[in-house]
A tleap script that builds the chain and sets N, CA, C and O, in Angstrom:
source leaprc.protein.ff14SB
mol = sequence {
  NMET ALA GLY LYS PHE GLU PRO LYS VAL PRO
  VAL GLN LEU ASP PRO PRO LYS ASP ASP PRO
  ILE SER PRO GLU GLU LEU ALA LYS ALA ASN
  GLY VAL ASP GLY ALA LYS CYS TYR VAL ALA
  ILE LYS GLY ILE VAL TYR ASP VAL THR GLY
  ASN LYS ALA TYR GLN PRO GLY GLY PRO TYR
  HIE VAL PHE ALA GLY LYS ASP ALA SER ARG
  ALA LEU GLY LYS THR SER THR LYS PRO GLU
  ASP VAL SER PRO GLU TRP LYS ASP LEU PRO
  ASP LYS GLU LYS GLY VAL LEU ASN ASP TRP
  ILE THR PHE PHE SER LYS ARG TYR ASN VAL
  VAL GLY ARG VAL GLU GLY ALA THR ASN PHE
  ASP CGLU
}
set mol.1.N position { 51.598 49.663 62.244 }
set mol.1.CA position { 50.303 50.285 62.385 }
set mol.1.C position { 49.213 49.235 62.647 }
set mol.1.O position { 48.193 49.537 63.266 }
set mol.2.N position { 49.434 48.002 62.173 }
set mol.2.CA position { 48.419 46.949 62.306 }
set mol.2.C position { 48.017 46.697 63.747 }
set mol.2.O position { 46.864 46.364 64.022 }
set mol.3.N position { 48.967 46.854 64.678 }
set mol.3.CA position { 48.690 46.560 66.069 }
set mol.3.C position { 48.056 47.727 66.818 }
set mol.3.O position { 47.864 47.632 68.030 }
set mol.4.N position { 47.730 48.804 66.151 }
set mol.4.CA position { 47.262 50.012 66.807 }
set mol.4.C position { 45.977 49.780 67.640 }
set mol.4.O position { 45.766 50.465 68.641 }
set mol.5.N position { 45.137 48.842 67.242 }
set mol.5.CA position { 43.897 48.613 67.972 }
set mol.5.C position { 43.906 47.315 68.787 }
set mol.5.O position { 42.875 46.879 69.298 }
set mol.6.N position { 45.077 46.719 68.893 }
set mol.6.CA position { 45.163 45.466 69.648 }
set mol.6.C position { 44.897 45.730 71.125 }
set mol.6.O position { 45.367 46.723 71.681 }
set mol.7.N position { 44.132 44.826 71.764 }
set mol.7.CA position { 43.908 44.998 73.222 }
set mol.7.C position { 45.182 44.773 73.990 }
set mol.7.O position { 46.034 43.997 73.555 }
set mol.8.N position { 45.339 45.436 75.131 }
set mol.8.CA position { 46.540 45.245 75.968 }
set mol.8.C position { 46.659 43.802 76.445 }
set mol.8.O position { 47.754 43.246 76.518 }
set mol.9.N position { 45.506 43.202 76.771 }
set mol.9.CA position { 45.489 41.798 77.193 }
set mol.9.C position { 44.775 41.040 76.078 }
set mol.9.O position { 43.659 41.405 75.706 }
set mol.10.N position { 45.393 39.998 75.543 }
set mol.10.CA position { 44.744 39.249 74.450 }
set mol.10.C position { 43.336 38.768 74.862 }
set mol.10.O position { 43.112 38.354 76.000 }
set mol.11.N position { 42.418 38.835 73.921 }
set mol.11.CA position { 41.045 38.442 74.179 }
set mol.11.C position { 40.731 37.215 73.302 }
set mol.11.O position { 40.997 37.209 72.100 }
set mol.12.N position { 40.176 36.208 73.918 }
set mol.12.CA position { 39.749 34.972 73.203 }
set mol.12.C position { 38.294 35.173 72.812 }
set mol.12.O position { 37.410 35.124 73.668 }
set mol.13.N position { 38.037 35.397 71.543 }
set mol.13.CA position { 36.670 35.666 71.081 }
set mol.13.C position { 36.036 34.413 70.498 }
set mol.13.O position { 36.711 33.571 69.906 }
set mol.14.N position { 34.725 34.310 70.677 }
set mol.14.CA position { 33.950 33.234 70.050 }
set mol.14.C position { 33.806 33.559 68.554 }
set mol.14.O position { 33.935 34.713 68.144 }
set mol.15.N position { 33.537 32.522 67.751 }
set mol.15.CA position { 33.271 32.797 66.335 }
set mol.15.C position { 32.088 33.754 66.223 }
set mol.15.O position { 31.124 33.601 66.974 }
set mol.16.N position { 32.117 34.734 65.320 }
set mol.16.CA position { 31.007 35.683 65.197 }
set mol.16.C position { 29.682 34.958 64.846 }
set mol.16.O position { 29.662 34.011 64.060 }
set mol.17.N position { 28.605 35.430 65.445 }
set mol.17.CA position { 27.288 34.850 65.157 }
set mol.17.C position { 26.568 35.779 64.173 }
set mol.17.O position { 26.870 36.968 64.068 }
set mol.18.N position { 25.614 35.196 63.466 }
set mol.18.CA position { 24.845 35.961 62.495 }
set mol.18.C position { 23.367 35.936 62.887 }
set mol.18.O position { 22.496 36.106 62.034 }
set mol.19.N position { 23.082 35.722 64.181 }
set mol.19.CA position { 21.720 35.606 64.674 }
set mol.19.C position { 20.988 36.915 64.495 }
set mol.19.O position { 21.548 37.978 64.765 }
set mol.20.N position { 19.715 36.860 64.033 }
set mol.20.CA position { 18.935 38.123 63.965 }
set mol.20.C position { 18.568 38.584 65.372 }
set mol.20.O position { 18.117 37.792 66.199 }
set mol.21.N position { 18.766 39.859 65.628 }
set mol.21.CA position { 18.422 40.465 66.925 }
set mol.21.C position { 17.457 41.615 66.621 }
set mol.21.O position { 17.804 42.577 65.936 }
set mol.22.N position { 16.245 41.486 67.147 }
set mol.22.CA position { 15.238 42.518 66.861 }
set mol.22.C position { 15.656 43.830 67.525 }
set mol.22.O position { 16.376 43.820 68.523 }
set mol.23.N position { 15.206 44.952 66.975 }
set mol.23.CA position { 15.482 46.250 67.631 }
set mol.23.C position { 14.985 46.283 69.066 }
set mol.23.O position { 15.602 46.928 69.914 }
set mol.24.N position { 13.887 45.605 69.352 }
set mol.24.CA position { 13.333 45.571 70.717 }
set mol.24.C position { 14.285 44.775 71.634 }
set mol.24.O position { 14.546 45.182 72.767 }
set mol.25.N position { 14.794 43.649 71.137 }
set mol.25.CA position { 15.726 42.831 71.895 }
set mol.25.C position { 17.001 43.607 72.166 }
set mol.25.O position { 17.545 43.557 73.269 }
set mol.26.N position { 17.484 44.335 71.144 }
set mol.26.CA position { 18.677 45.174 71.302 }
set mol.26.C position { 18.449 46.232 72.387 }
set mol.26.O position { 19.307 46.449 73.242 }
set mol.27.N position { 17.286 46.886 72.342 }
set mol.27.CA position { 16.977 47.956 73.296 }
set mol.27.C position { 16.962 47.429 74.724 }
set mol.27.O position { 17.330 48.148 75.654 }
set mol.28.N position { 16.535 46.169 74.909 }
set mol.28.CA position { 16.514 45.587 76.282 }
set mol.28.C position { 17.918 45.256 76.780 }
set mol.28.O position { 18.136 45.140 77.986 }
set mol.29.N position { 18.865 45.104 75.866 }
set mol.29.CA position { 20.254 44.717 76.221 }
set mol.29.C position { 21.019 45.993 76.574 }
set mol.29.O position { 22.004 46.338 75.922 }
set mol.30.N position { 20.545 46.696 77.627 }
set mol.30.CA position { 21.144 47.981 78.010 }
set mol.30.C position { 21.885 47.958 79.326 }
set mol.30.O position { 22.269 48.997 79.863 }
set mol.31.N position { 22.082 46.739 79.846 }
set mol.31.CA position { 22.862 46.603 81.096 }
set mol.31.C position { 22.111 46.950 82.361 }
set mol.31.O position { 22.657 46.806 83.455 }
set mol.32.N position { 20.867 47.405 82.243 }
set mol.32.CA position { 20.110 47.780 83.430 }
set mol.32.C position { 19.615 46.543 84.183 }
set mol.32.O position { 19.126 45.589 83.577 }
set mol.33.N position { 19.749 46.573 85.513 }
set mol.33.CA position { 19.341 45.428 86.357 }
set mol.33.C position { 19.997 44.115 85.971 }
set mol.33.O position { 19.369 43.057 85.996 }
set mol.34.N position { 21.271 44.200 85.613 }
set mol.34.CA position { 22.023 42.995 85.330 }
set mol.34.C position { 21.783 42.389 83.958 }
set mol.34.O position { 22.265 41.297 83.657 }
set mol.35.N position { 21.023 43.116 83.115 }
set mol.35.CA position { 20.746 42.611 81.745 }
set mol.35.C position { 22.044 42.567 80.946 }
set mol.35.O position { 23.033 43.206 81.303 }
set mol.36.N position { 22.021 41.803 79.862 }
set mol.36.CA position { 23.117 41.823 78.907 }
set mol.36.C position { 23.278 43.259 78.413 }
set mol.36.O position { 22.362 44.075 78.513 }
set mol.37.N position { 24.461 43.545 77.879 }
set mol.37.CA position { 24.715 44.895 77.398 }
set mol.37.C position { 25.309 44.795 75.973 }
set mol.37.O position { 26.432 44.322 75.795 }
set mol.38.N position { 24.545 45.242 74.977 }
set mol.38.CA position { 24.951 45.172 73.595 }
set mol.38.C position { 25.071 46.557 73.003 }
set mol.38.O position { 24.335 47.474 73.368 }
set mol.39.N position { 26.016 46.697 72.076 }
set mol.39.CA position { 26.152 47.915 71.279 }
set mol.39.C position { 26.222 47.449 69.821 }
set mol.39.O position { 26.974 46.527 69.506 }
set mol.40.N position { 25.444 48.081 68.925 }
set mol.40.CA position { 25.511 47.744 67.516 }
set mol.40.C position { 26.245 48.843 66.761 }
set mol.40.O position { 26.121 50.028 67.072 }
set mol.41.N position { 27.001 48.425 65.776 }
set mol.41.CA position { 27.681 49.372 64.868 }
set mol.41.C position { 27.439 48.862 63.442 }
set mol.41.O position { 27.769 47.723 63.114 }
set mol.42.N position { 26.867 49.712 62.618 }
set mol.42.CA position { 26.534 49.341 61.259 }
set mol.42.C position { 25.754 48.024 61.243 }
set mol.42.O position { 25.979 47.162 60.394 }
set mol.43.N position { 24.835 47.892 62.201 }
set mol.43.CA position { 23.943 46.715 62.234 }
set mol.43.C position { 24.538 45.477 62.861 }
set mol.43.O position { 23.814 44.514 63.116 }
set mol.44.N position { 25.823 45.469 63.117 }
set mol.44.CA position { 26.499 44.308 63.773 }
set mol.44.C position { 26.403 44.516 65.287 }
set mol.44.O position { 26.700 45.600 65.788 }
set mol.45.N position { 25.982 43.462 66.018 }
set mol.45.CA position { 25.733 43.589 67.463 }
set mol.45.C position { 26.904 42.974 68.225 }
set mol.45.O position { 27.246 41.807 68.032 }
set mol.46.N position { 27.517 43.790 69.103 }
set mol.46.CA position { 28.644 43.359 69.954 }
set mol.46.C position { 28.160 43.230 71.388 }
set mol.46.O position { 27.361 44.033 71.870 }
set mol.47.N position { 28.672 42.186 72.067 }
set mol.47.CA position { 28.318 41.992 73.489 }
set mol.47.C position { 29.399 42.681 74.333 }
set mol.47.O position { 30.528 42.197 74.415 }
set mol.48.N position { 29.051 43.797 74.951 }
set mol.48.CA position { 29.998 44.588 75.762 }
set mol.48.C position { 29.667 44.448 77.241 }
set mol.48.O position { 30.083 45.276 78.052 }
set mol.49.N position { 28.910 43.389 77.603 }
set mol.49.CA position { 28.416 43.194 78.957 }
set mol.49.C position { 29.555 43.294 80.012 }
set mol.49.O position { 29.345 43.852 81.089 }
set mol.50.N position { 30.722 42.770 79.710 }
set mol.50.CA position { 31.793 42.758 80.696 }
set mol.50.C position { 32.510 44.084 80.917 }
set mol.50.O position { 33.376 44.176 81.788 }
set mol.51.N position { 32.167 45.106 80.150 }
set mol.51.CA position { 32.859 46.385 80.248 }
set mol.51.C position { 31.998 47.377 81.017 }
set mol.51.O position { 30.931 47.778 80.554 }
set mol.52.N position { 32.471 47.768 82.192 }
set mol.52.CA position { 31.724 48.691 83.066 }
set mol.52.C position { 31.408 50.030 82.404 }
set mol.52.O position { 30.443 50.688 82.793 }
set mol.53.N position { 32.194 50.447 81.416 }
set mol.53.CA position { 31.977 51.738 80.750 }
set mol.53.C position { 30.594 51.794 80.063 }
set mol.53.O position { 30.021 52.870 79.892 }
set mol.54.N position { 30.077 50.629 79.679 }
set mol.54.CA position { 28.772 50.589 78.974 }
set mol.54.C position { 27.604 50.311 79.906 }
set mol.54.O position { 26.445 50.363 79.495 }
set mol.55.N position { 27.916 50.016 81.162 }
set mol.55.CA position { 26.884 49.737 82.161 }
set mol.55.C position { 26.261 51.048 82.643 }
set mol.55.O position { 26.834 52.118 82.436 }
set mol.56.N position { 25.084 50.972 83.288 }
set mol.56.CA position { 24.457 52.187 83.824 }
set mol.56.C position { 25.464 52.960 84.698 }
set mol.56.O position { 26.137 52.384 85.553 }
set mol.57.N position { 25.544 54.273 84.457 }
set mol.57.CA position { 26.474 55.135 85.181 }
set mol.57.C position { 27.824 55.244 84.487 }
set mol.57.O position { 28.627 56.109 84.839 }
set mol.58.N position { 28.087 54.392 83.517 }
set mol.58.CA position { 29.375 54.423 82.781 }
set mol.58.C position { 29.364 55.495 81.725 }
set mol.58.O position { 28.294 55.926 81.297 }
set mol.59.N position { 30.556 55.950 81.282 }
set mol.59.CA position { 30.621 57.035 80.301 }
set mol.59.C position { 30.047 56.706 78.912 }
set mol.59.O position { 29.714 57.607 78.142 }
set mol.60.N position { 29.935 55.386 78.599 }
set mol.60.CA position { 29.434 54.982 77.281 }
set mol.60.C position { 28.079 54.321 77.363 }
set mol.60.O position { 27.629 53.712 76.392 }
set mol.61.N position { 27.403 54.429 78.532 }
set mol.61.CA position { 26.087 53.794 78.681 }
set mol.61.C position { 25.085 54.334 77.649 }
set mol.61.O position { 24.125 53.643 77.307 }
set mol.62.N position { 25.296 55.550 77.154 }
set mol.62.CA position { 24.426 56.118 76.143 }
set mol.62.C position { 24.323 55.227 74.888 }
set mol.62.O position { 23.333 55.289 74.160 }
set mol.63.N position { 25.360 54.397 74.645 }
set mol.63.CA position { 25.360 53.537 73.461 }
set mol.63.C position { 24.684 52.190 73.741 }
set mol.63.O position { 24.340 51.482 72.794 }
set mol.64.N position { 24.488 51.823 74.974 }
set mol.64.CA position { 23.976 50.495 75.370 }
set mol.64.C position { 22.573 50.281 74.851 }
set mol.64.O position { 21.681 51.106 75.051 }
set mol.65.N position { 22.389 49.132 74.164 }
set mol.65.CA position { 21.071 48.785 73.636 }
set mol.65.C position { 20.698 49.510 72.380 }
set mol.65.O position { 19.528 49.533 71.999 }
set mol.66.N position { 21.689 50.117 71.711 }
set mol.66.CA position { 21.410 50.918 70.529 }
set mol.66.C position { 22.441 50.662 69.425 }
set mol.66.O position { 23.511 50.109 69.678 }
set mol.67.N position { 22.106 51.067 68.216 }
set mol.67.CA position { 23.094 51.129 67.135 }
set mol.67.C position { 23.690 52.526 67.242 }
set mol.67.O position { 23.014 53.522 66.982 }
set mol.68.N position { 24.950 52.590 67.622 }
set mol.68.CA position { 25.583 53.869 67.911 }
set mol.68.C position { 26.499 54.342 66.792 }
set mol.68.O position { 27.401 55.144 67.034 }
set mol.69.N position { 26.286 53.863 65.580 }
set mol.69.CA position { 27.168 54.147 64.430 }
set mol.69.C position { 27.492 55.632 64.293 }
set mol.69.O position { 28.663 56.009 64.257 }
set mol.70.N position { 26.458 56.479 64.217 }
set mol.70.CA position { 26.656 57.902 63.979 }
set mol.70.C position { 27.497 58.533 65.086 }
set mol.70.O position { 28.476 59.232 64.823 }
set mol.71.N position { 27.096 58.271 66.323 }
set mol.71.CA position { 27.809 58.882 67.480 }
set mol.71.C position { 29.283 58.437 67.483 }
set mol.71.O position { 30.167 59.260 67.720 }
set mol.72.N position { 29.557 57.169 67.227 }
set mol.72.CA position { 30.944 56.718 67.215 }
set mol.72.C position { 31.743 57.409 66.102 }
set mol.72.O position { 32.879 57.828 66.324 }
set mol.73.N position { 31.155 57.528 64.915 }
set mol.73.CA position { 31.834 58.192 63.832 }
set mol.73.C position { 32.142 59.676 64.169 }
set mol.73.O position { 33.170 60.226 63.774 }
set mol.74.N position { 31.224 60.276 64.898 }
set mol.74.CA position { 31.411 61.693 65.285 }
set mol.74.C position { 32.183 61.827 66.603 }
set mol.74.O position { 32.398 62.941 67.080 }
set mol.75.N position { 32.600 60.702 67.192 }
set mol.75.CA position { 33.249 60.677 68.504 }
set mol.75.C position { 32.433 61.478 69.507 }
set mol.75.O position { 32.955 62.346 70.208 }
set mol.76.N position { 31.143 61.170 69.561 }
set mol.76.CA position { 30.209 61.927 70.417 }
set mol.76.C position { 29.484 60.975 71.384 }
set mol.76.O position { 29.127 59.849 71.038 }
set mol.77.N position { 29.288 61.473 72.590 }
set mol.77.CA position { 28.446 60.712 73.547 }
set mol.77.C position { 27.147 61.460 73.827 }
set mol.77.O position { 26.489 61.229 74.842 }
set mol.78.N position { 26.786 62.366 72.905 }
set mol.78.CA position { 25.509 63.075 73.034 }
set mol.78.C position { 24.382 62.117 72.616 }
set mol.78.O position { 24.447 61.515 71.544 }
set mol.79.N position { 23.349 61.977 73.463 }
set mol.79.CA position { 22.236 61.086 73.117 }
set mol.79.C position { 21.640 61.360 71.738 }
set mol.79.O position { 21.242 60.427 71.041 }
set mol.80.N position { 21.578 62.617 71.344 }
set mol.80.CA position { 20.983 62.960 70.063 }
set mol.80.C position { 21.811 62.481 68.876 }
set mol.80.O position { 21.298 62.425 67.759 }
set mol.81.N position { 23.072 62.137 69.090 }
set mol.81.CA position { 23.909 61.622 68.000 }
set mol.81.C position { 23.874 60.101 67.905 }
set mol.81.O position { 24.383 59.531 66.939 }
set mol.82.N position { 23.277 59.436 68.901 }
set mol.82.CA position { 23.255 57.965 68.889 }
set mol.82.C position { 22.138 57.516 67.919 }
set mol.82.O position { 20.945 57.573 68.218 }
set mol.83.N position { 22.598 57.077 66.760 }
set mol.83.CA position { 21.686 56.740 65.650 }
set mol.83.C position { 22.395 55.767 64.726 }
set mol.83.O position { 23.619 55.804 64.601 }
set mol.84.N position { 21.616 54.880 64.067 }
set mol.84.CA position { 22.256 53.974 63.108 }
set mol.84.C position { 22.694 54.624 61.824 }
set mol.84.O position { 23.476 54.046 61.068 }
set mol.85.N position { 22.193 55.844 61.558 }
set mol.85.CA position { 22.490 56.531 60.288 }
set mol.85.C position { 23.931 57.061 60.269 }
set mol.85.O position { 24.316 57.849 61.133 }
set mol.86.N position { 24.706 56.637 59.305 }
set mol.86.CA position { 26.110 57.089 59.223 }
set mol.86.C position { 26.518 57.432 57.792 }
set mol.86.O position { 27.559 58.058 57.591 }
set mol.87.N position { 25.723 57.036 56.791 }
set mol.87.CA position { 26.183 57.151 55.403 }
set mol.87.C position { 26.381 58.592 54.929 }
set mol.87.O position { 27.078 58.830 53.943 }
set mol.88.N position { 25.762 59.566 55.638 }
set mol.88.CA position { 25.925 60.979 55.241 }
set mol.88.C position { 27.077 61.652 56.001 }
set mol.88.O position { 27.289 62.856 55.855 }
set mol.89.N position { 27.811 60.897 56.797 }
set mol.89.CA position { 28.925 61.480 57.531 }
set mol.89.C position { 30.059 61.846 56.542 }
set mol.89.O position { 30.169 61.232 55.481 }
set mol.90.N position { 30.872 62.812 56.878 }
set mol.90.CA position { 32.036 63.142 56.044 }
set mol.90.C position { 32.998 61.929 56.049 }
set mol.90.O position { 32.963 61.105 56.962 }
set mol.91.N position { 33.831 61.842 55.038 }
set mol.91.CA position { 34.750 60.694 54.915 }
set mol.91.C position { 35.642 60.511 56.152 }
set mol.91.O position { 35.927 59.384 56.556 }
set mol.92.N position { 36.077 61.622 56.744 }
set mol.92.CA position { 36.930 61.524 57.947 }
set mol.92.C position { 36.203 60.784 59.051 }
set mol.92.O position { 36.775 59.910 59.702 }
set mol.93.N position { 34.937 61.134 59.263 }
set mol.93.CA position { 34.138 60.491 60.334 }
set mol.93.C position { 33.809 59.054 59.965 }
set mol.93.O position { 33.704 58.208 60.854 }
set mol.94.N position { 33.644 58.751 58.690 }
set mol.94.CA position { 33.452 57.370 58.278 }
set mol.94.C position { 34.687 56.544 58.616 }
set mol.94.O position { 34.585 55.386 59.023 }
set mol.95.N position { 35.862 57.159 58.441 }
set mol.95.CA position { 37.115 56.485 58.799 }
set mol.95.C position { 37.184 56.213 60.285 }
set mol.95.O position { 37.603 55.134 60.704 }
set mol.96.N position { 36.776 57.185 61.085 }
set mol.96.CA position { 36.745 57.013 62.550 }
set mol.96.C position { 35.799 55.850 62.909 }
set mol.96.O position { 36.125 54.998 63.736 }
set mol.97.N position { 34.650 55.841 62.281 }
set mol.97.CA position { 33.673 54.762 62.520 }
set mol.97.C position { 34.273 53.414 62.197 }
set mol.97.O position { 34.099 52.466 62.963 }
set mol.98.N position { 34.973 53.300 61.086 }
set mol.98.CA position { 35.630 52.041 60.709 }
set mol.98.C position { 36.693 51.652 61.707 }
set mol.98.O position { 36.891 50.464 61.965 }
set mol.99.N position { 37.403 52.657 62.293 }
set mol.99.CA position { 38.383 52.364 63.335 }
set mol.99.C position { 37.664 51.787 64.561 }
set mol.99.O position { 38.182 50.865 65.192 }
set mol.100.N position { 36.489 52.309 64.910 }
set mol.100.CA position { 35.724 51.771 66.040 }
set mol.100.C position { 35.343 50.302 65.801 }
set mol.100.O position { 35.403 49.471 66.707 }
set mol.101.N position { 34.950 50.012 64.556 }
set mol.101.CA position { 34.585 48.635 64.233 }
set mol.101.C position { 35.783 47.713 64.461 }
set mol.101.O position { 35.650 46.633 65.037 }
set mol.102.N position { 36.950 48.156 64.003 }
set mol.102.CA position { 38.160 47.353 64.229 }
set mol.102.C position { 38.411 47.178 65.728 }
set mol.102.O position { 38.714 46.079 66.193 }
set mol.103.N position { 38.280 48.275 66.476 }
set mol.103.CA position { 38.472 48.247 67.933 }
set mol.103.C position { 37.516 47.249 68.591 }
set mol.103.O position { 37.942 46.392 69.366 }
set mol.104.N position { 36.240 47.362 68.285 }
set mol.104.CA position { 35.220 46.478 68.893 }
set mol.104.C position { 35.456 45.033 68.499 }
set mol.104.O position { 35.341 44.132 69.331 }
set mol.105.N position { 35.794 44.800 67.198 }
set mol.105.CA position { 35.916 43.439 66.711 }
set mol.105.C position { 37.097 42.693 67.329 }
set mol.105.O position { 37.146 41.464 67.280 }
set mol.106.N position { 38.035 43.414 67.900 }
set mol.106.CA position { 39.177 42.769 68.552 }
set mol.106.C position { 38.934 42.531 70.056 }
set mol.106.O position { 39.746 41.885 70.719 }
set mol.107.N position { 37.811 43.056 70.594 }
set mol.107.CA position { 37.552 42.981 72.027 }
set mol.107.C position { 36.244 42.303 72.425 }
set mol.107.O position { 36.139 41.721 73.505 }
set mol.108.N position { 35.264 42.383 71.553 }
set mol.108.CA position { 33.932 41.922 71.931 }
set mol.108.C position { 33.381 40.894 70.974 }
set mol.108.O position { 33.616 40.964 69.768 }
set mol.109.N position { 32.630 39.916 71.526 }
set mol.109.CA position { 32.000 38.909 70.679 }
set mol.109.C position { 30.867 39.521 69.843 }
set mol.109.O position { 30.083 40.332 70.335 }
set mol.110.N position { 30.801 39.117 68.584 }
set mol.110.CA position { 29.685 39.510 67.725 }
set mol.110.C position { 28.558 38.465 68.011 }
set mol.110.O position { 28.738 37.261 67.827 }
set mol.111.N position { 27.408 38.984 68.463 }
set mol.111.CA position { 26.331 38.101 68.853 }
set mol.111.C position { 25.212 38.065 67.825 }
set mol.111.O position { 24.279 37.275 67.959 }
set mol.112.N position { 25.289 38.907 66.802 }
set mol.112.CA position { 24.252 38.886 65.774 }
set mol.112.C position { 24.208 40.155 64.984 }
set mol.112.O position { 25.121 40.979 65.023 }
set mol.113.N position { 23.078 40.297 64.234 }
set mol.113.CA position { 22.836 41.476 63.416 }
set mol.113.C position { 21.463 42.022 63.731 }
set mol.113.O position { 20.538 41.272 64.042 }
set mol.114.N position { 21.338 43.318 63.648 }
set mol.114.CA position { 20.026 43.943 63.917 }
set mol.114.C position { 19.089 43.591 62.787 }
set mol.114.O position { 19.379 43.847 61.618 }
set mol.115.N position { 17.948 42.995 63.148 }
set mol.115.CA position { 16.926 42.653 62.166 }
set mol.115.C position { 16.438 43.908 61.456 }
set mol.115.O position { 16.109 44.906 62.098 }
set mol.116.N position { 16.395 43.853 60.132 }
set mol.116.CA position { 15.849 44.988 59.369 }
set mol.116.C position { 16.826 46.136 59.213 }
set mol.116.O position { 16.475 47.164 58.633 }
set mol.117.N position { 18.031 45.992 59.709 }
set mol.117.CA position { 19.019 47.099 59.582 }
set mol.117.C position { 19.332 47.339 58.098 }
set mol.117.O position { 19.433 46.406 57.301 }
set mol.118.N position { 19.478 48.600 57.769 }
set mol.118.CA position { 19.800 48.959 56.385 }
set mol.118.C position { 21.115 49.743 56.346 }
set mol.118.O position { 21.480 50.297 55.309 }
set mol.119.N position { 21.819 49.788 57.468 }
set mol.119.CA position { 23.014 50.616 57.540 }
set mol.119.C position { 24.310 49.854 57.450 }
set mol.119.O position { 25.343 50.316 57.936 }
set mol.120.N position { 24.266 48.662 56.818 }
set mol.120.CA position { 25.500 47.898 56.611 }
set mol.120.C position { 26.362 48.583 55.596 }
set mol.120.O position { 25.910 49.454 54.852 }
set mol.121.N position { 27.635 48.172 55.572 }
set mol.121.CA position { 28.513 48.634 54.475 }
set mol.121.C position { 27.980 48.025 53.189 }
set mol.121.O position { 27.493 46.895 53.166 }
set mol.122.N position { 28.085 48.796 52.128 }
set mol.122.CA position { 27.646 48.234 50.825 }
set mol.122.C position { 28.674 48.487 49.780 }
set mol.122.O position { 28.492 48.095 48.627 }
savepdb mol mol.pdb
quit
């Protein structure tokens, strides 16, 4: 079961960074006009720039430049579900969210944490 989230092609990741990223900076990292493309989960910011799915026109662009914790837990791409709030989700959806964190952490570099985020695991 441990290999369930392993990428098909091994990914060489940089050591995770703990740099503060302001919500404004995160919002600008939406892949538009060649900008970097970041997605945050539970306040941790991942660089998904190389994945076309998160770029404008891609199926997951709704997550770009945002903390998508709630939507990922709900397995939703509805813009109204894209929110950092996840603590009120049912346990099953919290489990799905944790699976997404495992998935992202094996594929994308951690470039920092959202400044002022209060939605970390506690």
